[in-house]
C-alpha positions as CSV (number, residue, x, y, z in Angstrom):
1,X,0.0,0.0,0.0
2,X,1.4,3.4,-0.9
3,X,2.0,6.1,1.7
4,X,-0.4,9.1,1.6
5,X,2.5,11.3,0.5
6,X,3.2,8.9,-2.4
7,X,-0.5,8.9,-3.4
8,X,-0.6,12.7,-3.3
9,X,2.2,12.8,-5.8
10,X,-0.1,11.1,-8.4
11,X,-2.2,14.3,-8.5
12,X,0.7,16.3,-9.7
13,X,0.9,14.7,-13.2
14,X,-0.8,11.8,-15.0
15,X,2.6,10.4,-15.8
16,X,3.5,10.2,-12.1
17,X,0.4,8.0,-11.6
18,X,1.2,5.7,-14.6
19,X,4.9,5.4,-13.6
20,X,4.0,4.2,-10.1
21,X,3.0,0.5,-9.8
22,X,0.5,1.3,-7.0
23,X,-0.8,4.3,-8.8
24,X,-1.3,2.2,-12.0
25,X,-3.1,-0.5,-10.0
26,X,-5.3,2.0,-8.3
27,X,-6.1,3.8,-11.6
28,X,-6.8,0.5,-13.3
29,X,-9.2,-0.5,-10.4
30,X,-10.9,2.8,-10.8
31,X,-11.3,2.4,-14.6
32,X,-12.7,-1.1,-14.0
33,X,-15.3,0.5,-11.7
34,X,-16.2,2.8,-14.5
35,X,-16.3,0.0,-17.1
36,X,-13.5,1.5,-19.2
37,X,-10.4,-0.5,-18.2
38,X,-9.8,-1.3,-21.9
39,X,-8.1,2.1,-22.2
40,X,-5.4,1.4,-19.7
41,X,-5.0,-2.1,-21.0
42,X,-4.5,-0.9,-24.5
43,X,-2.1,1.8,-23.4
44,X,0.0,-0.8,-21.5
45,X,-0.1,-3.2,-24.4
46,X,1.3,-0.4,-26.6
47,X,4.0,0.3,-24.1
48,X,5.0,-3.3,-24.1
49,X,4.7,-3.5,-27.9
50,X,7.2,-0.6,-28.3
51,X,9.8,-2.5,-26.3
52,X,9.6,-5.6,-28.6
53,X,12.8,-6.4,-30.3
54,X,12.1,-9.4,-32.5
55,X,10.3,-8.6,-35.9
56,X,8.3,-11.9,-35.6
57,X,7.1,-11.0,-32.1
58,X,6.3,-7.4,-33.3
59,X,4.0,-8.8,-36.0
60,X,2.2,-11.3,-33.7
61,X,1.8,-8.7,-30.9
62,X,0.5,-6.2,-33.4
63,X,-2.1,-8.7,-34.6
64,X,-3.1,-9.5,-31.0
65,X,-3.5,-5.8,-30.1
66,X,-5.5,-5.3,-33.2
67,X,-7.8,-8.3,-32.5
68,X,-8.2,-7.4,-28.8
69,X,-8.7,-3.6,-29.0
70,X,-9.0,-2.2,-32.6
71,X,-11.2,-4.3,-34.9
72,X,-14.9,-3.8,-34.9
73,X,-16.6,-5.8,-32.1
74,X,-13.2,-6.5,-30.5
75,X,-13.6,-7.9,-27.0
76,X,-12.0,-4.8,-25.5
77,X,-12.7,-2.4,-28.3
78,X,-11.3,1.1,-27.6
79,X,-13.1,4.2,-28.7
80,X,-11.1,5.7,-31.6
81,X,-12.1,7.3,-34.9
82,X,-12.6,5.4,-38.1
83,X,-9.5,7.0,-39.8
84,X,-7.2,5.9,-37.0
85,X,-8.6,2.3,-37.2
86,X,-8.2,2.2,-40.9
87,X,-4.6,3.5,-40.7
88,X,-3.8,0.7,-38.2
89,X,-5.5,-1.9,-40.3
90,X,-3.3,-0.9,-43.3
91,X,-0.1,-0.7,-41.2
92,X,-0.5,-3.9,-39.3
93,X,0.6,-6.2,-42.1
94,X,4.0,-4.6,-42.0
95,X,4.1,-3.8,-38.3
96,X,6.5,-1.2,-37.0
97,X,7.0,0.2,-33.4
98,X,4.8,3.2,-34.4
99,X,1.8,1.5,-35.9
100,X,-0.3,2.2,-32.8
101,X,1.1,5.6,-31.9
102,X,-1.8,7.7,-33.0
103,X,-4.3,5.5,-31.2
104,X,-2.2,5.4,-28.1
105,X,-1.9,9.2,-28.0
106,X,-5.7,9.5,-28.4
107,X,-6.4,7.0,-25.6
108,X,-3.7,8.6,-23.3
109,X,-5.3,12.0,-23.9
110,X,-8.8,10.5,-23.2
111,X,-7.6,9.1,-19.9
112,X,-5.7,12.2,-18.9
113,X,-8.5,14.6,-19.7
114,X,-11.5,12.5,-18.6
115,X,-10.8,9.5,-16.4
116,X,-7.8,11.0,-14.5
117,X,-9.6,14.1,-13.1
118,X,-12.5,11.8,-12.0
119,X,-10.0,9.4,-10.4
120,X,-8.5,12.3,-8.4
121,X,-12.0,13.3,-7.2
122,X,-13.0,9.8,-6.3
123,X,-13.5,8.6,-2.8
124,X,-11.1,5.7,-3.5
125,X,-8.2,8.1,-4.3
126,X,-9.1,10.5,-1.4
127,X,-8.9,7.6,1.0
128,X,-5.4,6.7,-0.2
129,X,-4.3,10.3,0.5
130,X,-5.4,10.2,4.2
């Protein structure tokens, strides 16, 4: 369990929250309670994807991310625009480390501007700061 001081640091910047394992877990639990944990799951999958070295693994991970989060009716479909989805569908055959960058930026911004402020206002977060 994080100290109240540690928890309070998370309110200074969204990146502080994501960089802290307790912060990330707390934020993920909060998103789950709001039925939108696919956003953080997608963001984490993209972070992992960007660290992938092997070209074979890159292609298989790209397909998995696409199947899990991007394609229509995906089990954890994220809310991104049609153009971004199309761009990813075209780039996925020849996967590079940047094929999800636009979507990841959109999802990050969605979390930072919508979910993060609600998280900071939540009783759950307020309790951690006491």
